[in-house]
A tleap script that builds the chain and sets N, CA, C and O, in Angstrom:
source leaprc.protein.ff14SB
mol = sequence {
  NLEU ILE PHE HIE PHE ARG ILE ARG LEU TYR
  SER THR LYS THR LEU LYS PRO LEU GLY THR
  LEU SER TYR HIE LYS GLU GLY CYS GLN ALA
  VAL SER PHE ALA HIE SER LEU PRO ALA ASP
  SER ALA PRO LYS ASP SER ASP GLU ASP SER
  ASP ASP GLU GLU MET THR THR THR GLU LYS
  GLU THR ARG ALA ARG TRP LEU VAL ALA ALA
  GLY LYS ASP ASN ARG VAL SER ILE TRP GLU
  MET ILE SER PHE HIE SER SER LYS CARG
}
set mol.1.N position { 5.230 -20.940 -22.276 }
set mol.1.CA position { 5.209 -19.769 -21.553 }
set mol.1.C position { 6.661 -18.810 -22.072 }
set mol.1.O position { 7.796 -19.134 -22.421 }
set mol.2.N position { 6.024 -17.640 -21.929 }
set mol.2.CA position { 6.940 -16.760 -22.724 }
set mol.2.C position { 7.538 -15.771 -21.709 }
set mol.2.O position { 6.918 -14.870 -21.144 }
set mol.3.N position { 8.939 -16.100 -21.554 }
set mol.3.CA position { 9.677 -14.846 -20.285 }
set mol.3.C position { 9.992 -13.936 -20.974 }
set mol.3.O position { 10.263 -14.131 -22.159 }
set mol.4.N position { 10.046 -12.555 -20.348 }
set mol.4.CA position { 10.607 -11.462 -20.921 }
set mol.4.C position { 11.788 -11.159 -20.206 }
set mol.4.O position { 12.000 -11.420 -19.022 }
set mol.5.N position { 12.543 -10.591 -21.000 }
set mol.5.CA position { 14.228 -10.326 -20.723 }
set mol.5.C position { 14.422 -8.794 -20.083 }
set mol.5.O position { 15.423 -8.303 -19.563 }
set mol.6.N position { 13.233 -8.275 -20.289 }
set mol.6.CA position { 13.345 -6.626 -19.838 }
set mol.6.C position { 12.602 -6.278 -18.684 }
set mol.6.O position { 11.563 -6.903 -18.478 }
set mol.7.N position { 12.932 -5.437 -17.936 }
set mol.7.CA position { 12.004 -4.939 -16.597 }
set mol.7.C position { 11.138 -4.104 -17.171 }
set mol.7.O position { 11.610 -3.459 -18.107 }
set mol.8.N position { 10.135 -3.931 -16.934 }
set mol.8.CA position { 9.138 -2.476 -17.406 }
set mol.8.C position { 8.774 -1.764 -16.041 }
set mol.8.O position { 8.606 -2.426 -15.016 }
set mol.9.N position { 8.676 -0.572 -16.068 }
set mol.9.CA position { 8.595 0.359 -15.166 }
set mol.9.C position { 7.096 0.924 -15.206 }
set mol.9.O position { 6.764 1.232 -16.350 }
set mol.10.N position { 6.243 1.107 -14.364 }
set mol.10.CA position { 4.944 1.679 -14.398 }
set mol.10.C position { 4.626 2.630 -13.333 }
set mol.10.O position { 5.222 2.471 -12.267 }
set mol.11.N position { 3.812 3.566 -13.433 }
set mol.11.CA position { 3.577 4.550 -12.361 }
set mol.11.C position { 2.624 3.884 -11.361 }
set mol.11.O position { 1.724 3.171 -11.803 }
set mol.12.N position { 2.788 4.102 -9.821 }
set mol.12.CA position { 2.080 3.294 -9.127 }
set mol.12.C position { 0.679 4.290 -9.076 }
set mol.12.O position { -0.383 3.796 -8.699 }
set mol.13.N position { 0.752 5.510 -9.422 }
set mol.13.CA position { -0.490 6.076 -9.340 }
set mol.13.C position { -1.564 6.111 -10.665 }
set mol.13.O position { -2.794 6.116 -10.629 }
set mol.14.N position { -0.771 6.132 -11.694 }
set mol.14.CA position { -1.648 5.983 -12.936 }
set mol.14.C position { -1.690 4.757 -13.750 }
set mol.14.O position { -2.482 4.531 -14.665 }
set mol.15.N position { -0.601 3.869 -13.249 }
set mol.15.CA position { -0.169 2.589 -14.009 }
set mol.15.C position { 0.264 2.815 -15.658 }
set mol.15.O position { 0.246 1.932 -16.515 }
set mol.16.N position { 0.568 3.923 -15.810 }
set mol.16.CA position { 0.952 4.328 -17.235 }
set mol.16.C position { 2.668 3.523 -17.293 }
set mol.16.O position { 3.350 3.185 -16.325 }
set mol.17.N position { 2.954 3.412 -18.564 }
set mol.17.CA position { 4.306 2.774 -18.348 }
set mol.17.C position { 5.555 3.939 -18.242 }
set mol.17.O position { 5.438 5.048 -18.764 }
set mol.18.N position { 6.229 3.702 -17.821 }
set mol.18.CA position { 7.554 4.738 -17.258 }
set mol.18.C position { 8.655 4.489 -18.112 }
set mol.18.O position { 9.236 5.471 -18.574 }
set mol.19.N position { 9.087 3.237 -18.437 }
set mol.19.CA position { 10.163 2.809 -19.374 }
set mol.19.C position { 10.407 1.632 -19.073 }
set mol.19.O position { 9.786 1.029 -18.198 }
set mol.20.N position { 11.621 1.000 -19.955 }
set mol.20.CA position { 12.102 -0.468 -19.958 }
set mol.20.C position { 13.597 -0.444 -19.511 }
set mol.20.O position { 14.456 0.393 -19.788 }
set mol.21.N position { 13.677 -1.363 -18.892 }
set mol.21.CA position { 15.209 -1.621 -18.862 }
set mol.21.C position { 15.597 -2.761 -19.134 }
set mol.21.O position { 15.159 -3.767 -18.578 }
set mol.22.N position { 16.897 -2.753 -20.458 }
set mol.22.CA position { 17.285 -3.852 -21.057 }
set mol.22.C position { 18.627 -4.172 -20.797 }
set mol.22.O position { 19.524 -3.337 -20.922 }
set mol.23.N position { 18.824 -5.365 -20.432 }
set mol.23.CA position { 20.244 -5.821 -20.100 }
set mol.23.C position { 20.322 -7.408 -20.177 }
set mol.23.O position { 21.320 -7.931 -20.672 }
set mol.24.N position { 19.348 -8.117 -19.723 }
set mol.24.CA position { 19.375 -9.592 -19.677 }
set mol.24.C position { 19.066 -10.244 -20.578 }
set mol.24.O position { 18.120 -9.958 -21.312 }
set mol.25.N position { 19.898 -11.394 -20.731 }
set mol.25.CA position { 19.610 -12.248 -22.068 }
set mol.25.C position { 18.540 -13.424 -22.058 }
set mol.25.O position { 18.064 -14.046 -23.008 }
set mol.26.N position { 18.276 -13.555 -20.500 }
set mol.26.CA position { 17.187 -14.735 -20.239 }
set mol.26.C position { 16.169 -13.895 -18.910 }
set mol.26.O position { 16.381 -12.899 -18.218 }
set mol.27.N position { 15.376 -14.569 -18.974 }
set mol.27.CA position { 14.097 -13.863 -18.028 }
set mol.27.C position { 14.822 -13.598 -16.755 }
set mol.27.O position { 15.798 -14.194 -16.300 }
set mol.28.N position { 14.133 -12.546 -16.244 }
set mol.28.CA position { 14.550 -12.090 -14.693 }
set mol.28.C position { 13.873 -12.835 -13.752 }
set mol.28.O position { 12.725 -13.240 -13.936 }
set mol.29.N position { 14.578 -13.058 -12.662 }
set mol.29.CA position { 13.960 -13.956 -11.597 }
set mol.29.C position { 13.603 -13.333 -10.453 }
set mol.29.O position { 12.748 -13.824 -9.715 }
set mol.30.N position { 14.299 -12.031 -10.143 }
set mol.30.CA position { 14.342 -11.245 -9.055 }
set mol.30.C position { 14.539 -9.798 -9.381 }
set mol.30.O position { 15.269 -9.433 -10.303 }
set mol.31.N position { 13.838 -8.937 -8.565 }
set mol.31.CA position { 14.101 -7.484 -8.868 }
set mol.31.C position { 13.649 -7.073 -7.250 }
set mol.31.O position { 12.735 -7.597 -6.613 }
set mol.32.N position { 14.476 -6.086 -6.832 }
set mol.32.CA position { 14.560 -5.472 -5.537 }
set mol.32.C position { 14.939 -3.772 -5.625 }
set mol.32.O position { 15.989 -3.321 -6.082 }
set mol.33.N position { 13.918 -3.057 -5.122 }
set mol.33.CA position { 14.535 -1.857 -4.653 }
set mol.33.C position { 15.395 -1.506 -3.450 }
set mol.33.O position { 15.000 -1.905 -2.355 }
set mol.34.N position { 16.561 -0.782 -3.524 }
set mol.34.CA position { 17.033 -0.370 -2.436 }
set mol.34.C position { 16.350 0.549 -1.489 }
set mol.34.O position { 15.623 1.411 -1.982 }
set mol.35.N position { 16.497 0.479 -0.025 }
set mol.35.CA position { 16.223 1.265 0.802 }
set mol.35.C position { 17.043 1.551 1.601 }
set mol.35.O position { 17.881 0.738 1.992 }
set mol.36.N position { 16.963 2.935 2.068 }
set mol.36.CA position { 18.110 3.572 3.128 }
set mol.36.C position { 17.405 3.597 4.459 }
set mol.36.O position { 16.222 3.826 4.709 }
set mol.37.N position { 18.584 3.259 5.386 }
set mol.37.CA position { 18.364 3.362 6.741 }
set mol.37.C position { 18.129 4.767 7.460 }
set mol.37.O position { 18.947 5.610 7.093 }
set mol.38.N position { 17.466 5.086 8.132 }
set mol.38.CA position { 17.999 6.418 9.070 }
set mol.38.C position { 19.178 6.406 9.478 }
set mol.38.O position { 19.844 5.443 9.859 }
set mol.39.N position { 19.557 7.896 9.373 }
set mol.39.CA position { 20.912 7.933 9.984 }
set mol.39.C position { 21.184 7.421 11.313 }
set mol.39.O position { 22.305 6.983 11.569 }
set mol.40.N position { 20.186 7.434 12.252 }
set mol.40.CA position { 20.594 7.012 13.566 }
set mol.40.C position { 20.618 5.473 13.959 }
set mol.40.O position { 20.990 4.978 15.023 }
set mol.41.N position { 20.047 4.751 12.648 }
set mol.41.CA position { 20.132 3.293 12.770 }
set mol.41.C position { 21.038 2.941 12.206 }
set mol.41.O position { 21.325 1.763 12.420 }
set mol.42.N position { 21.898 3.663 11.282 }
set mol.42.CA position { 23.058 2.882 10.719 }
set mol.42.C position { 23.991 2.249 11.427 }
set mol.42.O position { 24.438 2.857 12.399 }
set mol.43.N position { 24.388 1.217 11.198 }
set mol.43.CA position { 25.542 0.474 11.923 }
set mol.43.C position { 26.932 1.224 12.075 }
set mol.43.O position { 27.520 1.615 11.066 }
set mol.44.N position { 27.392 1.399 13.201 }
set mol.44.CA position { 28.854 1.874 13.641 }
set mol.44.C position { 29.852 0.820 13.661 }
set mol.44.O position { 29.604 -0.341 13.985 }
set mol.45.N position { 31.173 1.331 13.247 }
set mol.45.CA position { 32.091 0.268 13.309 }
set mol.45.C position { 33.162 1.294 14.333 }
set mol.45.O position { 33.657 2.371 14.002 }
set mol.46.N position { 33.323 0.554 15.680 }
set mol.46.CA position { 33.895 1.666 16.394 }
set mol.46.C position { 35.322 1.036 16.658 }
set mol.46.O position { 36.019 1.673 17.447 }
set mol.47.N position { 35.840 -0.064 16.146 }
set mol.47.CA position { 37.191 -0.767 15.967 }
set mol.47.C position { 37.864 -0.221 15.034 }
set mol.47.O position { 39.083 -0.279 15.190 }
set mol.48.N position { 37.436 0.367 13.979 }
set mol.48.CA position { 38.371 0.993 13.108 }
set mol.48.C position { 38.117 2.215 12.832 }
set mol.48.O position { 36.891 2.320 12.856 }
set mol.49.N position { 38.645 3.318 12.552 }
set mol.49.CA position { 38.636 4.634 11.915 }
set mol.49.C position { 38.447 4.903 10.598 }
set mol.49.O position { 39.463 5.180 9.960 }
set mol.50.N position { 37.259 4.891 9.946 }
set mol.50.CA position { 37.050 4.519 8.514 }
set mol.50.C position { 36.433 5.731 7.802 }
set mol.50.O position { 35.577 5.574 6.932 }
set mol.51.N position { 36.884 6.970 8.186 }
set mol.51.CA position { 36.388 8.131 7.539 }
set mol.51.C position { 36.426 8.345 6.061 }
set mol.51.O position { 35.657 9.016 5.373 }
set mol.52.N position { 37.616 7.550 5.657 }
set mol.52.CA position { 37.894 7.705 4.133 }
set mol.52.C position { 37.003 6.755 3.388 }
set mol.52.O position { 36.902 6.805 2.162 }
set mol.53.N position { 36.259 5.755 4.246 }
set mol.53.CA position { 35.262 4.793 3.539 }
set mol.53.C position { 33.578 5.253 3.704 }
set mol.53.O position { 32.607 4.898 3.034 }
set mol.54.N position { 33.661 6.080 4.744 }
set mol.54.CA position { 31.964 6.736 4.586 }
set mol.54.C position { 31.475 7.239 3.515 }
set mol.54.O position { 32.155 7.875 2.710 }
set mol.55.N position { 30.392 7.036 3.407 }
set mol.55.CA position { 29.533 7.632 2.281 }
set mol.55.C position { 29.137 8.937 2.529 }
set mol.55.O position { 28.894 9.351 3.662 }
set mol.56.N position { 29.058 9.641 1.463 }
set mol.56.CA position { 28.512 11.308 1.561 }
set mol.56.C position { 27.021 10.937 1.691 }
set mol.56.O position { 26.574 9.791 1.742 }
set mol.57.N position { 26.359 12.031 1.734 }
set mol.57.CA position { 24.847 12.015 1.978 }
set mol.57.C position { 24.857 12.100 0.514 }
set mol.57.O position { 24.094 11.178 0.226 }
set mol.58.N position { 25.235 12.619 -0.583 }
set mol.58.CA position { 24.972 12.323 -2.010 }
set mol.58.C position { 24.946 10.865 -2.442 }
set mol.58.O position { 24.031 10.304 -3.044 }
set mol.59.N position { 26.282 10.261 -1.974 }
set mol.59.CA position { 26.271 8.692 -2.228 }
set mol.59.C position { 25.017 8.176 -1.449 }
set mol.59.O position { 24.290 7.443 -2.119 }
set mol.60.N position { 24.670 8.389 -0.309 }
set mol.60.CA position { 23.449 7.472 0.133 }
set mol.60.C position { 22.033 7.829 -0.499 }
set mol.60.O position { 21.064 7.072 -0.562 }
set mol.61.N position { 22.116 9.172 -0.964 }
set mol.61.CA position { 20.703 9.396 -1.738 }
set mol.61.C position { 20.711 8.675 -3.064 }
set mol.61.O position { 19.734 8.115 -3.560 }
set mol.62.N position { 21.976 8.755 -3.605 }
set mol.62.CA position { 22.039 7.937 -5.009 }
set mol.62.C position { 21.877 6.370 -4.881 }
set mol.62.O position { 21.308 5.718 -5.756 }
set mol.63.N position { 22.339 5.880 -3.890 }
set mol.63.CA position { 22.045 4.641 -3.578 }
set mol.63.C position { 20.809 3.680 -2.972 }
set mol.63.O position { 20.541 2.481 -2.884 }
set mol.64.N position { 20.217 5.002 -2.605 }
set mol.64.CA position { 18.725 4.530 -2.337 }
set mol.64.C position { 17.783 4.723 -3.145 }
set mol.64.O position { 16.605 4.601 -2.808 }
set mol.65.N position { 18.206 5.091 -4.473 }
set mol.65.CA position { 17.406 4.766 -5.576 }
set mol.65.C position { 17.829 3.720 -6.499 }
set mol.65.O position { 17.448 3.754 -7.669 }
set mol.66.N position { 18.516 2.880 -6.104 }
set mol.66.CA position { 18.964 1.562 -6.938 }
set mol.66.C position { 17.864 0.649 -6.907 }
set mol.66.O position { 17.099 0.433 -5.967 }
set mol.67.N position { 17.879 0.046 -8.256 }
set mol.67.CA position { 17.152 -1.300 -8.415 }
set mol.67.C position { 17.769 -2.181 -9.009 }
set mol.67.O position { 18.240 -1.899 -10.110 }
set mol.68.N position { 17.936 -3.389 -8.510 }
set mol.68.CA position { 18.611 -4.454 -8.429 }
set mol.68.C position { 17.942 -5.529 -9.161 }
set mol.68.O position { 16.847 -5.862 -8.708 }
set mol.69.N position { 18.448 -6.248 -10.377 }
set mol.69.CA position { 17.737 -7.112 -10.857 }
set mol.69.C position { 18.848 -8.455 -11.209 }
set mol.69.O position { 20.021 -8.287 -11.542 }
set mol.70.N position { 18.214 -9.713 -11.057 }
set mol.70.CA position { 19.064 -10.843 -11.473 }
set mol.70.C position { 18.246 -11.674 -12.178 }
set mol.70.O position { 17.044 -11.835 -11.967 }
set mol.71.N position { 19.000 -12.271 -13.133 }
set mol.71.CA position { 18.328 -13.170 -14.187 }
set mol.71.C position { 18.746 -14.533 -14.426 }
set mol.71.O position { 19.816 -14.965 -13.997 }
set mol.72.N position { 17.903 -15.242 -15.122 }
set mol.72.CA position { 18.477 -16.805 -15.383 }
set mol.72.C position { 19.856 -16.750 -16.206 }
set mol.72.O position { 20.418 -17.828 -16.401 }
set mol.73.N position { 20.338 -15.784 -16.615 }
set mol.73.CA position { 21.550 -15.694 -17.289 }
set mol.73.C position { 22.921 -15.575 -16.429 }
set mol.73.O position { 24.081 -15.460 -16.824 }
set mol.74.N position { 22.452 -15.633 -15.273 }
set mol.74.CA position { 23.468 -15.469 -14.114 }
set mol.74.C position { 24.084 -14.100 -14.135 }
set mol.74.O position { 25.291 -13.950 -13.944 }
set mol.75.N position { 23.229 -13.058 -14.375 }
set mol.75.CA position { 23.628 -11.572 -14.557 }
set mol.75.C position { 22.933 -10.896 -13.470 }
set mol.75.O position { 21.743 -11.119 -13.245 }
set mol.76.N position { 23.748 -9.941 -12.673 }
set mol.76.CA position { 23.037 -9.008 -11.768 }
set mol.76.C position { 23.310 -7.664 -12.460 }
set mol.76.O position { 24.442 -7.224 -12.665 }
set mol.77.N position { 22.200 -7.078 -12.790 }
set mol.77.CA position { 22.151 -5.556 -13.112 }
set mol.77.C position { 21.747 -4.609 -11.827 }
set mol.77.O position { 20.797 -4.865 -11.088 }
set mol.78.N position { 22.484 -3.647 -11.702 }
set mol.78.CA position { 22.160 -2.324 -11.024 }
set mol.78.C position { 21.628 -1.110 -11.994 }
set mol.78.O position { 22.082 -0.748 -13.079 }
set mol.79.N position { 20.593 -0.637 -11.295 }
set mol.79.CA position { 19.961 0.638 -12.075 }
set mol.79.C position { 19.961 1.707 -11.139 }
set mol.79.O position { 19.774 1.464 -9.947 }
set mol.80.N position { 20.160 2.925 -11.571 }
set mol.80.CA position { 20.148 4.069 -10.882 }
set mol.80.C position { 18.595 4.617 -11.463 }
set mol.80.O position { 18.422 4.848 -12.659 }
set mol.81.N position { 17.547 4.779 -10.470 }
set mol.81.CA position { 16.334 5.513 -10.851 }
set mol.81.C position { 16.532 6.912 -10.820 }
set mol.81.O position { 17.569 7.410 -10.383 }
set mol.82.N position { 15.620 7.545 -11.248 }
set mol.82.CA position { 15.458 9.249 -11.126 }
set mol.82.C position { 15.020 9.492 -9.881 }
set mol.82.O position { 14.362 8.644 -9.279 }
set mol.83.N position { 15.330 10.677 -9.343 }
set mol.83.CA position { 14.670 10.926 -8.096 }
set mol.83.C position { 13.474 11.717 -8.376 }
set mol.83.O position { 13.393 12.708 -9.102 }
set mol.84.N position { 12.563 11.146 -7.701 }
set mol.84.CA position { 10.819 11.528 -7.931 }
set mol.84.C position { 10.625 12.673 -6.770 }
set mol.84.O position { 9.467 13.003 -6.515 }
set mol.85.N position { 11.583 13.225 -6.135 }
set mol.85.CA position { 11.267 14.255 -5.249 }
set mol.85.C position { 10.892 15.649 -5.885 }
set mol.85.O position { 11.503 16.031 -6.884 }
set mol.86.N position { 10.087 16.266 -5.428 }
set mol.86.CA position { 9.866 17.628 -5.891 }
set mol.86.C position { 11.234 18.756 -5.616 }
set mol.86.O position { 11.767 18.918 -4.518 }
set mol.87.N position { 11.570 19.356 -6.705 }
set mol.87.CA position { 12.628 20.501 -6.120 }
set mol.87.C position { 12.174 21.682 -5.743 }
set mol.87.O position { 12.920 22.631 -5.504 }
set mol.88.N position { 10.897 21.722 -5.658 }
set mol.88.CA position { 10.264 22.829 -4.983 }
set mol.88.C position { 10.093 22.772 -3.396 }
set mol.88.O position { 9.503 21.781 -2.967 }
set mol.89.N position { 10.415 23.452 -2.736 }
set mol.89.CA position { 10.278 23.396 -0.957 }
set mol.89.C position { 9.733 24.630 -0.504 }
set mol.89.O position { 9.548 24.818 0.698 }
savepdb mol mol.pdb
quit
């Protein structure tokens, strides 16, 4: 068996290659896309006032585009994907 050390990204509409992520020295065993929770379902910590630790909207949008991969090399990589939202409104 041949294991690839790269993560290949493809378009879900056309199945055309979009790019390759290279970091791991051995095969990748897990890949996961981040997902964001709606603002009204985010957990609230009422015990402490943590205004300085709250994420901004920009930080939340950035983290919602993360892709995380784990490999047999005991490494975890975090990749920020580009935004595919149209800038036209």
